[in-house]
N, C-alpha and C positions, 0 to 999 in steps of 0.2 A: 261360335266355336264348334267344330265338328270333331267328335271324339270316338275312337274305337276302343272298346273294352273286350279283350279276348278272355274267355272263361266268364263271360258276363252273366251267364245263367246260374253260376255257382253260388255258394254261400256268401263269400265276400264280394264277388263280382256283381251280384244282384243288388246288394246294398250300395255299391259304388254307382251303378247305373241309376238307381233311384236318386241318389244325391246329385249326380251330374244333371239329370233332367230337372230337378228342383232348382238347380243353379242357372237354368236357362240354356243349357247346351243341347246340341243335336247329338244323339248317342246311337252308335251302331254296336249292338251286342252280338259278339261272335262266339259260338259254342258248338262243340260236337256232341254234347249231352252224355258224356261218359259218366261224369258225376254231377253235372249241372242238371237242373230241372226246369221245364217250361213253367211249372207252377210258381217258381221264384220270381219270374218277370211277367207273369200273365197280366197283372194289373197295369203294366206299362205298355202293353201291346196297342191299346187304342190311342195312345198319346201320339200326336202328329210329329213329335221330335224324336221318336224312338223307332228303331228298326232292328229286327232280329234276323241274323244270318246263320244258317246251320253250316258250319265249316270246321275243318280240322287244321290247326295252325301248322302242322307238319307239311301241308300243301300250300304253295304260294297263293297269294290273293292280292289283287290290285284295287285299292280304294283311295279316294281323295279325303284325307283327314288332316287335322291340325295337331292332334295329340293321340298317343297310343298308350293305353295301360295294358301291359302284357301279363295277365293273371292266369293264363291257360296252363293248367297242370293239376292232376290230383294231388292233394296235400296231406292225406292221411295214410299211414303205413298200409292199412288194409287195401286201399285202392292203388297206391303207387307200386306196391309189391305184387299186385295181381298180374301186371304185365310190365316188368321192369324195363324191357327193351323199348317199349312204347313210351314209358316215362322219360327215358334218356332222350329219345327222339323228340318228344314234346319240348323238353328243356333246351336241347341243342338246335335241332332243325327249326323248331317253332320260333326260337329267339332269332336265329339267322334270318328267317323269312320276315319277321316283324321289323328287324333292324334294316333289312333291305328295303322294305316298304317305307320306313321312316326316312331313309337316305334319299329315296326317289322323290318323295313328296315333301321333303324338308319338314317332317313332323317331329315334335318332341316325343320321346318314348320313355316310359317308366317300366322297369322290370321288377316284378314281384319276386324277390329272393326270400330267404328264410333264415331263421336262427339255426337251422340244421347245418348251415355251412360251418358253424363252430364245432360240430360233432359233439363228442363227450368232453366238454371244455375243462381245461386245466386253469385257465384264467376265469375269475369269478368276482363280480359280474362281468359280462362280456362287452368289451368295447369294439368299435368297428375296426380298430387297428390289430385286433387279435386274429391270427391266421388259422386258428382252429386245430382240432385234434380229431381227424376224420379217418375212418377205415375205408380205403378206396375200393375194397373188394367185398365188403360186407353186404348183408341183406338190404340195408337202407341206402347203399351207395348210389343206386340208380337215381335217387332223389337228391341226396346230399351233393354228390359230385356233379349231377346234372345242373343243379342250381349254381354251383361254383363255376362251371364252364359258362353258363349263361352270363354270370357277372363278368367273366373274362371277355366274352364277346362284346358286352356293352362297353367296357373300357377301351377295347381295341377299335371298335367302330367309332368311338368318340375321338380317340387319339389319331387314328389313321384317316378317317373320313369326315371328321367334324360333326358327327351326329350328336344332337342335343339329347343327352341321356340322363336318366335318374335311376338309382338302385335303392330299393327299400328292403331291409331285412326284417321280415315279419316274425314276431314271436307269437306264442300260442294265443289264438284268437277264438272267441266263442260268441254265441248269440243266436238270435232267431234265424231260421232257415238252415241250420246245420242238419246234415243227414243223420237219421237215427242210427244208421248202421256204419257210420264212417270210421269208427274205431278210435276217435279222439276221446280223451279221458272225460271231458265235461259232458258230452252227449252220452257216452257210455254210462256214466254214473247216474245221470238224470233219468235215462230210459230204464235202467235197472231198478232205480228207486221207485219210479212211478208204477212199475210192474210188480212191485213187492218182492223183487229178487235180491239176493245178496250181491253186494258190489264186488267187482273183481279188481284187485290191486296186484300189479306185478312187482315183485320184490317185496321189501318189508314196509313199503309206504313212506320211507324217509326221503326218497328222491323228490326234487322240487321242480316246479314250473311256475311261470308268471303268466297270468291270464288277463288279456286285454279284450274289453267288450268291442264288438264289431264297429259301432258308431265312432268310437275313439280312433280305431285303426283307420277308418275311411277318412276322417278329418285329417289325420296325419299324412296319408298318402296324397290327398288332394292338395294339401299345403306344399308338400315336397314337389309335386308336379309343377306348381305355379309360382315357386319361389326362385328369385334370381339371387345367387350368392356365390362367393368364391368357393371353389372346391365342391360345388353342389353335385358334381358328377360322381363323387365318391359315395360309397354306401352309407345309409342312415338306418340305425336301429329304430323300429317303431314297435313298442310293446309296453306292457305295464310292469314297472320294476317291483311291484308288490309280489313277494315270493311265498309260495305255499307248498308244504309237503302234500303228498297224495292223501295221507291220513287226515290232514287239516281240511283238504278239499272235500273229502268224504263227509266230514262233520258239517261243512257249509251246505253240502247238497241235502243232508238230513234236515237242516233248518229250513232250506228253501222249499223242500217238498213236504215238510211236516211228516216225515216218515222215520221210523226207527231203523237205523242203519246197522246191518251186519255185513261182515267182510270176508271174502275168500282171498287168501294170499297165494299167488302163483309165481313160478320162476320168472325172473326178469328176462325179457327178450334180448337177443344179441345186439350190442352197440346202442342200447337204450341209454340216453344221457342221464347222469345221476343228478345233475343240477342245471338249471337254465334260468338266467335272470339278465335282462338287458340293462346296460348302462345307456341312459337316454340323454346324456348331457349334450351330445351333438344335435339331436332333434330339437332340444329345448333352445339351444343357441341359434341354430339356423332358422327354425320354423316357429319358435315360440310355442312349441307343442308339448303338452303332457296329458296323460289320461285323466278323465274326469269321472268315470263311472266306477264306483266301488264294486268289489266282487259280489257282495251280498245283493246289491241292486241289480247287477247284470244277470246273476243267477235267477233272480225272481222273474225277470222278463223272459229268460230262456225256458224256465220251468213252465210258465204260462203258455208259451208257444207249444211245447211238447204236450202239455196237458190237453190242448185243444185238438190234437191229432190222434188218429187211430194208430196205436203202436202195434206193429206186427210181432 
């Protein structure tokens, strides 16, 4: 099996490349290194079944592959809002280029979508049938709407051209190889705690998220790519249904870092969702998947990773 992973040097992508190599696949890792890092996949470079290609998915590329995991796109607000037009291009043009490649070489393709397609949800927890509550002109829309268009393209290429597609809606994921400055709440809290700083919470801390450890996520998307089932082309939520407020997460970070936690409360950013929790009944039924790593255990591993790094 020859597999292309776009965004393969990123946080999730590097763990996926590692898993696929371990499973015996030949892996081509494609990344433009906007948020990806060579350090994430350096240990894979000597492997005879691993190849690194520096390339931007907004430009076409021709490769002979059997499967494509399209993960290329910055996933944290700090990075995707840095260049919102580029974010939209990556989601739309990048997905068109990967779908074009899949169509030409008859490869199966999986699109990494996001829980952000649900926006600030009115339905709770969120099922795949929920159409979302998204601001199409807000600060986050370059990412939210970009991913929604990517899903549209996947379904249209499947219906019109018979491309074998998969769509995974990824909920908040954390773990080793997160960027310390990526603006995601878990890495923010851990880095601040390890530096002895006050934790920054936006709003009053009552807003909720559901946190999935990266190994659980990778297991879910690999199963989705390789499962044959009716309606497998429709989106599938992959995330941990355990729901925590930001205040509860801060407490958990305190326990994991063995630090006394103090908090600064700041205004909530525009369009920041107040609650986010996946309904994973579809993933469980189709894939036999559910998360196995509790938050306390995952945070311990993540804290160990950041503790071993020089925090700037």
